[in-house]
C-alpha positions as CSV (number, residue, x, y, z in Angstrom):
1,X,3.8,-6.3,33.8
2,X,5.1,-2.8,33.9
3,X,6.7,-1.0,30.9
4,X,10.3,-2.3,31.6
5,X,9.1,-5.8,32.0
6,X,7.1,-5.7,28.8
7,X,10.0,-4.4,26.9
8,X,12.3,-7.1,28.3
9,X,9.9,-9.9,27.4
10,X,9.6,-8.3,24.0
11,X,13.4,-8.5,23.5
12,X,13.4,-12.1,24.8
13,X,10.6,-13.5,22.7
14,X,9.2,-11.3,19.9
15,X,10.9,-11.1,16.4
16,X,9.6,-7.9,14.8
17,X,9.1,-7.3,11.1
18,X,11.5,-5.0,9.3
19,X,13.5,-4.3,12.5
20,X,17.2,-3.9,13.4
21,X,17.3,-6.1,16.4
22,X,20.5,-4.6,17.7
23,X,18.9,-1.1,17.8
24,X,15.7,-2.5,19.3
25,X,17.6,-4.2,22.1
26,X,19.2,-0.9,23.0
27,X,16.1,1.4,23.0
28,X,13.2,-1.0,23.6
29,X,9.8,-1.1,21.8
30,X,7.2,1.6,21.9
31,X,4.2,-0.2,23.5
32,X,0.9,1.0,22.1
33,X,-2.0,0.4,24.6
34,X,-5.1,2.1,23.2
35,X,-6.6,4.1,20.4
36,X,-9.6,6.3,19.7
37,X,-10.6,8.0,16.4
38,X,-7.4,9.0,14.6
39,X,-5.3,8.9,17.8
40,X,-3.1,6.2,19.4
41,X,-1.7,6.2,23.0
42,X,1.3,4.4,24.3
43,X,2.0,2.9,27.7
44,X,3.5,6.2,29.0
45,X,0.2,8.0,28.2
46,X,1.6,9.8,25.2
47,X,-1.1,10.4,22.6
48,X,-0.3,10.8,19.0
49,X,-2.2,11.6,15.8
50,X,-1.7,8.5,13.7
51,X,-0.5,9.9,10.4
52,X,0.0,6.4,9.0
53,X,-3.4,4.8,9.7
54,X,-1.7,2.0,11.6
55,X,0.1,0.4,8.7
56,X,-1.9,2.1,5.9
57,X,-4.9,0.1,6.9
58,X,-7.1,1.9,9.6
59,X,-8.8,4.2,7.1
60,X,-11.8,4.6,9.4
61,X,-9.7,5.2,12.5
62,X,-10.0,3.2,15.7
63,X,-13.6,3.7,16.9
64,X,-15.9,1.8,14.6
65,X,-17.6,-0.5,17.1
66,X,-19.9,-1.7,14.2
67,X,-17.0,-3.6,12.8
68,X,-15.8,-5.2,16.1
69,X,-19.4,-6.1,17.0
70,X,-20.1,-7.7,13.6
71,X,-16.9,-9.7,14.0
72,X,-18.0,-10.8,17.5
73,X,-21.4,-11.8,16.3
74,X,-20.0,-13.8,13.4
75,X,-17.5,-15.6,15.7
76,X,-20.3,-16.7,17.9
77,X,-22.4,-17.9,15.0
78,X,-19.8,-19.5,12.8
79,X,-16.2,-18.8,13.9
80,X,-14.7,-20.6,10.9
81,X,-15.3,-22.7,7.9
82,X,-13.1,-23.1,4.9
83,X,-13.9,-22.3,1.2
84,X,-12.2,-25.5,-0.1
85,X,-14.0,-28.5,-1.7
86,X,-17.1,-26.6,-3.0
87,X,-18.0,-25.0,0.4
88,X,-18.6,-21.4,1.3
89,X,-20.2,-19.2,3.9
90,X,-22.7,-16.3,3.8
91,X,-20.2,-13.5,4.6
92,X,-17.8,-14.6,1.9
93,X,-20.6,-14.5,-0.7
94,X,-21.8,-11.1,0.4
95,X,-18.4,-9.5,0.5
96,X,-17.6,-10.9,-3.0
97,X,-20.8,-9.2,-4.2
98,X,-19.9,-5.9,-2.6
99,X,-16.4,-6.0,-4.0
100,X,-17.7,-6.6,-7.5
101,X,-19.8,-3.5,-7.1
102,X,-17.1,-1.1,-5.9
103,X,-14.1,-2.3,-8.0
104,X,-13.5,-1.2,-11.6
105,X,-16.0,-2.4,-14.2
106,X,-15.3,-5.9,-15.5
107,X,-13.8,-7.2,-12.2
108,X,-16.5,-9.6,-11.0
109,X,-14.5,-12.3,-9.3
110,X,-12.4,-12.4,-6.2
111,X,-9.9,-14.9,-4.7
112,X,-9.6,-14.3,-1.0
113,X,-6.3,-14.5,0.9
114,X,-5.1,-13.5,4.4
115,X,-2.9,-10.7,3.2
116,X,-1.6,-8.6,0.3
117,X,1.6,-10.8,0.2
118,X,-0.5,-13.9,-0.2
119,X,-2.6,-12.1,-2.8
120,X,0.4,-11.3,-4.9
121,X,1.6,-14.9,-4.7
122,X,-1.9,-15.8,-5.9
123,X,-1.5,-13.4,-8.8
124,X,1.7,-15.3,-9.9
125,X,-0.3,-18.5,-9.8
126,X,-3.2,-17.1,-11.7
127,X,-1.0,-15.4,-14.4
128,X,0.8,-18.7,-15.0
129,X,-2.4,-20.7,-15.1
130,X,-4.1,-18.2,-17.5
131,X,-1.3,-18.3,-20.1
132,X,-1.0,-22.1,-19.9
133,X,-4.7,-22.4,-20.6
134,X,-4.3,-20.0,-23.5
135,X,-1.7,-22.3,-25.0
136,X,1.0,-19.7,-24.5
137,X,3.2,-21.4,-21.9
138,X,6.2,-19.3,-23.0
139,X,4.7,-16.2,-21.5
140,X,6.4,-16.5,-18.1
141,X,8.1,-13.2,-17.3
142,X,6.5,-10.6,-15.0
143,X,7.8,-7.0,-15.1
144,X,7.8,-4.9,-12.0
145,X,9.5,-1.7,-10.9
146,X,12.6,-0.8,-8.8
147,X,11.8,0.2,-5.3
148,X,8.3,-1.2,-5.5
149,X,6.8,-3.1,-2.6
150,X,4.5,-6.1,-3.2
151,X,4.8,-8.0,0.0
152,X,7.3,-10.1,2.0
153,X,6.7,-13.7,0.9
154,X,9.2,-15.1,-1.6
155,X,6.9,-14.3,-4.4
156,X,5.8,-10.9,-3.1
157,X,9.4,-9.8,-2.3
158,X,10.6,-11.0,-5.7
159,X,7.9,-8.9,-7.3
160,X,9.0,-6.0,-5.2
161,X,12.1,-4.0,-6.3
162,X,13.7,-3.2,-3.0
163,X,17.4,-4.1,-3.1
164,X,17.8,-4.4,0.6
165,X,15.2,-7.2,0.7
166,X,16.7,-9.0,-2.3
167,X,20.1,-9.2,-0.5
168,X,18.5,-11.5,2.1
169,X,17.0,-14.2,-0.1
170,X,17.1,-15.6,-3.7
171,X,14.5,-13.9,-5.8
172,X,12.5,-15.7,-8.4
173,X,14.3,-15.6,-11.8
174,X,11.4,-14.8,-14.0
175,X,10.7,-11.4,-12.6
176,X,12.4,-8.3,-14.1
177,X,12.5,-4.7,-12.9
178,X,12.4,-1.3,-14.6
179,X,12.8,2.4,-13.8
180,X,10.5,3.7,-11.1
181,X,8.6,7.0,-11.8
182,X,10.4,8.9,-9.0
183,X,11.0,12.4,-10.5
184,X,12.4,14.1,-7.4
185,X,15.0,11.5,-6.8
186,X,15.8,10.3,-10.3
187,X,14.4,12.8,-12.8
188,X,17.6,14.7,-13.2
189,X,17.3,17.7,-15.5
190,X,14.0,16.5,-17.1
191,X,10.7,18.1,-16.3
192,X,8.2,15.9,-14.5
193,X,6.2,15.5,-17.7
194,X,9.3,14.4,-19.6
195,X,10.4,12.1,-16.9
196,X,6.9,10.5,-16.7
197,X,7.1,9.6,-20.4
198,X,10.7,8.4,-20.1
199,X,9.8,6.1,-17.1
200,X,6.8,4.6,-18.9
201,X,8.9,4.0,-22.1
202,X,11.3,2.0,-20.0
203,X,8.5,-0.6,-19.9
204,X,8.3,-0.7,-23.7
205,X,12.1,-1.1,-23.9
206,X,12.1,-3.9,-21.4
207,X,9.3,-5.7,-23.3
208,X,11.2,-5.4,-26.5
209,X,14.4,-6.6,-24.8
210,X,12.8,-9.7,-23.4
211,X,10.4,-10.4,-26.3
212,X,6.7,-9.6,-26.1
213,X,5.9,-13.3,-26.6
214,X,7.7,-14.1,-23.3
215,X,6.2,-11.3,-21.1
216,X,3.1,-12.4,-19.1
217,X,2.3,-9.4,-17.0
218,X,3.3,-6.0,-15.6
219,X,2.6,-5.3,-11.9
220,X,2.6,-1.8,-10.3
221,X,1.2,0.1,-7.4
222,X,-0.8,3.2,-8.7
223,X,1.5,5.2,-6.3
224,X,4.5,3.5,-4.8
225,X,3.7,3.6,-1.1
226,X,6.4,2.0,1.0
227,X,9.0,3.2,-1.5
228,X,8.3,6.7,-0.4
229,X,4.8,7.8,-1.6
230,X,6.1,8.2,-5.1
231,X,3.3,9.9,-7.0
232,X,4.0,9.4,-10.7
233,X,4.0,12.5,-13.0
234,X,0.7,13.0,-14.8
235,X,2.2,11.7,-18.1
236,X,3.2,8.4,-16.6
237,X,0.1,6.2,-16.5
238,X,-1.4,7.4,-19.9
239,X,1.9,6.4,-21.5
240,X,2.0,3.0,-19.7
241,X,-1.5,2.4,-21.0
242,X,-0.3,3.1,-24.6
243,X,2.5,0.6,-24.1
244,X,0.3,-2.1,-22.7
245,X,-2.3,-1.6,-25.4
246,X,0.4,-2.6,-28.0
247,X,1.0,-6.0,-26.4
248,X,-0.9,-9.0,-25.1
249,X,0.3,-8.5,-21.5
250,X,-1.7,-8.6,-18.3
251,X,-1.8,-5.6,-16.0
252,X,-1.7,-6.2,-12.3
253,X,-2.4,-3.2,-10.1
254,X,-1.4,-3.6,-6.5
255,X,-4.0,-1.6,-4.5
256,X,-3.1,-2.9,-1.1
257,X,-2.3,0.6,0.1
258,X,-4.3,2.9,-2.2
259,X,-7.5,0.9,-2.5
260,X,-10.7,1.9,-0.6
261,X,-10.5,5.6,-0.8
262,X,-7.0,6.8,-0.2
263,X,-6.8,8.8,-3.5
264,X,-10.4,10.2,-3.3
265,X,-11.6,7.4,-5.6
266,X,-12.4,3.8,-4.6
267,X,-9.1,2.6,-6.2
268,X,-6.0,4.1,-7.7
269,X,-7.0,2.4,-10.9
270,X,-10.1,4.6,-10.9
271,X,-8.1,7.7,-10.3
272,X,-5.7,7.0,-13.2
273,X,-8.3,5.6,-15.5
274,X,-6.6,2.1,-15.8
275,X,-8.4,-1.2,-16.4
276,X,-6.4,-3.9,-14.6
277,X,-6.7,-7.6,-15.3
278,X,-5.8,-8.5,-11.7
279,X,-6.0,-6.2,-8.7
280,X,-4.5,-6.9,-5.3
281,X,-6.2,-5.6,-2.2
282,X,-5.9,-6.0,1.6
283,X,-5.3,-3.6,4.6
284,X,-8.2,-1.1,4.6
285,X,-10.7,-3.7,3.3
286,X,-11.4,-4.5,7.0
287,X,-10.1,-1.2,8.4
288,X,-7.3,-3.3,9.9
289,X,-9.7,-5.0,12.3
290,X,-9.2,-8.5,10.9
291,X,-6.5,-9.9,8.5
292,X,-7.9,-10.2,4.9
293,X,-6.6,-9.8,1.4
294,X,-7.4,-10.9,-2.0
295,X,-7.1,-10.4,-5.7
296,X,-9.9,-9.2,-8.0
297,X,-9.9,-11.1,-11.2
298,X,-11.2,-9.5,-14.4
299,X,-13.8,-11.3,-16.5
300,X,-11.2,-11.7,-19.2
301,X,-9.0,-13.9,-17.0
302,X,-11.7,-15.5,-14.8
303,X,-13.7,-16.8,-17.8
304,X,-10.6,-18.7,-19.1
305,X,-9.8,-20.2,-15.7
306,X,-13.4,-21.2,-15.1
307,X,-14.2,-22.5,-18.5
308,X,-10.9,-24.3,-19.3
309,X,-9.1,-24.9,-16.1
310,X,-10.4,-27.8,-14.2
311,X,-9.1,-27.7,-10.7
312,X,-7.1,-24.7,-9.7
313,X,-4.7,-26.2,-7.2
314,X,-4.2,-23.2,-5.0
315,X,-5.6,-21.9,-1.7
316,X,-5.2,-20.9,1.9
317,X,-6.8,-22.3,5.0
318,X,-8.2,-18.8,5.9
319,X,-9.3,-17.8,2.3
320,X,-12.7,-16.1,2.8
321,X,-12.6,-16.5,6.6
322,X,-16.2,-15.7,7.6
323,X,-15.3,-13.2,10.4
324,X,-12.8,-11.4,8.2
325,X,-15.4,-11.2,5.4
326,X,-17.9,-9.8,7.9
327,X,-15.4,-7.1,8.9
328,X,-15.0,-6.3,5.2
329,X,-18.8,-6.0,4.6
330,X,-19.3,-3.6,7.5
331,X,-16.2,-1.5,6.4
332,X,-17.3,-1.2,2.8
333,X,-20.8,-0.2,3.9
334,X,-19.5,2.5,6.2
335,X,-17.3,3.9,3.4
336,X,-20.4,4.0,1.1
337,X,-23.1,5.1,3.5
338,X,-21.1,7.9,5.1
339,X,-19.7,9.1,1.7
340,X,-16.2,9.1,3.2
341,X,-14.4,8.7,-0.1
342,X,-16.4,11.6,-1.6
343,X,-15.3,13.7,1.3
344,X,-11.7,12.9,0.7
345,X,-12.1,13.8,-3.0
346,X,-14.0,17.0,-2.4
347,X,-13.0,18.4,1.0
348,X,-10.1,16.9,3.0
349,X,-7.9,15.9,0.0
350,X,-7.8,19.4,-1.4
351,X,-7.4,20.9,2.0
352,X,-4.4,18.6,2.8
353,X,-2.9,19.5,-0.5
354,X,-3.1,23.2,0.3
355,X,-1.8,23.0,3.9
356,X,0.9,20.4,3.0
357,X,2.2,22.6,0.2
358,X,3.1,25.2,2.8
359,X,5.8,22.9,4.2
360,X,7.7,23.2,0.9
361,X,8.9,26.6,2.1
362,X,10.7,25.0,5.0
363,X,14.5,25.2,4.6
364,X,15.1,21.5,4.7
365,X,12.1,20.4,2.5
366,X,13.0,19.9,-1.2
367,X,9.5,18.8,-2.2
368,X,6.1,18.5,-0.6
369,X,3.6,16.3,-2.5
370,X,0.1,14.9,-1.9
371,X,-2.7,13.1,-3.6
372,X,-6.0,12.5,-1.7
373,X,-5.0,11.7,1.9
374,X,-1.4,10.7,1.3
375,X,1.7,12.9,1.3
376,X,5.5,13.0,1.3
377,X,8.2,15.5,2.3
378,X,11.7,15.2,0.7
379,X,14.3,16.2,3.3
380,X,17.4,17.9,1.8
381,X,20.4,19.9,2.9
382,X,20.3,22.0,-0.3
383,X,17.1,22.8,-2.2
384,X,18.8,23.7,-5.4
385,X,20.8,20.5,-5.9
386,X,18.4,18.3,-4.0
387,X,21.5,17.1,-2.0
388,X,20.7,15.0,1.1
389,X,22.4,15.5,4.5
390,X,24.3,12.3,4.2
391,X,24.3,8.8,2.7
392,X,22.9,7.2,5.9
393,X,19.4,8.9,5.8
394,X,20.1,10.4,9.2
395,X,17.7,13.3,8.7
396,X,14.7,10.9,8.1
397,X,15.4,9.0,11.3
398,X,15.8,12.2,13.3
399,X,12.6,13.7,11.8
400,X,10.6,10.5,12.6
401,X,11.7,10.7,16.2
402,X,10.9,14.4,16.4
403,X,7.5,13.8,14.9
404,X,6.7,11.2,17.6
405,X,7.9,13.6,20.3
406,X,5.5,16.2,19.0
407,X,2.5,13.8,18.9
408,X,2.4,12.8,15.3
409,X,3.2,9.4,13.7
410,X,5.0,10.2,10.5
411,X,7.1,7.5,8.8
412,X,10.6,7.8,7.4
413,X,11.5,6.1,4.1
414,X,15.1,7.0,3.9
415,X,15.1,10.8,3.9
416,X,11.5,10.9,2.7
417,X,8.8,11.6,5.3
418,X,5.5,10.0,4.5
419,X,1.9,10.2,5.8
420,X,-1.3,8.3,5.1
421,X,-3.7,9.4,7.8
422,X,-7.2,8.0,8.5
423,X,-9.8,9.1,5.9
424,X,-12.0,10.3,8.8
425,X,-9.8,13.3,9.4
426,X,-11.5,16.7,9.3
427,X,-9.9,20.0,8.4
428,X,-9.0,20.7,12.1
429,X,-7.2,17.4,12.3
430,X,-5.3,18.3,9.1
431,X,-4.3,21.6,10.7
432,X,-3.0,19.7,13.7
433,X,-1.1,17.3,11.5
434,X,0.6,20.0,9.5
435,X,1.5,22.1,12.5
436,X,3.1,19.1,14.3
437,X,5.0,18.2,11.1
438,X,6.3,21.7,10.9
439,X,7.5,21.6,14.5
440,X,9.2,18.2,13.7
441,X,11.0,19.8,10.7
442,X,12.1,22.8,12.8
443,X,13.7,20.5,15.4
444,X,15.2,18.2,12.7
445,X,16.9,21.3,11.1
446,X,18.4,22.2,14.5
447,X,19.6,18.7,15.1
448,X,21.2,18.4,11.7
449,X,22.8,21.9,11.7
């Protein structure tokens, strides 16, 4: 089929995630046909630097044949077997071993799923089972943050704090939400340091309001990704740690986006010095080559479930899928053997921070922020007041389109432009990324004038 035929069949039969179908029907889908390294190419032959690593997942880019070949060999040897009923496969055991080596100390057990959404649903099941076995069944409430993203299942979307999602379903009633640590958008006249402490103390206030004896867990991304790459002030996580240390409450860190090197450390928990009880992962664990997710379970929690629990009546057909686990094994070995995460920490992360900061001088940029290989630009009409162009986030949509036109995939979250490029970028790629982003900003400013 040619491009027009493909787009028509797409309209007729394919329901896309997070898509306005009316808009899609008018403009048609962008058909991606090939990829190499950090670049993707569409059906028109337009090549773009993928500033979003697919969907935060292709940290090694698109040319790692070792991964695809390992998947192929595994599919020929053992394409599938389940992990129910006391069964397992060699790749699932080997990947569990590897994960216990690279995750924070004290996390030596993993429950495999097919996605981060399923993993966060699993976290809800584990949390409840843990407190039941601890003879504290009253601990039911899970606290999350406004504008957080934790998946799209009923459980994951309930944990998330995105109001637009909550309008389209009935959220679980035992999940509460608190202030997000978004200084640029919500910090007012406070300094970043003051706002970081304030946002963290909102957790303490919510715990006191609900009753510490009723709160089971607090879940958070180390950095809010889909919410707009909201990098918390430096005072935030140390203050959260103080709050959590006061109460017998589990910490769940959702590392679906920031795990496996994005911050220049293996996990965001490592970067911020946090010790989670449960840790969600997915996406980059297989470099996006095969669906896989899971939750790392701390020894504290796993020992209770193993010793007291009897049967844990939960699981998925594709938990620990052998081909998915093989993809994970190869991906983790590449990250370790090629010292890719160390390069982000020591070379490309600092270089991106330097180059990205230059964009803060642009007339329509209110803030340019980065950490490791992730970044955000706040688009504003007025730098002093941080006022946006309008209430419809028009500037973000325009900038996204201008970015694509200039050969860069940059995502718009409202009027916040975000990037999370493959970790394999070198400094020349970063120069290209920043230069193309600057051209997109120039064209956006003209369009919004």
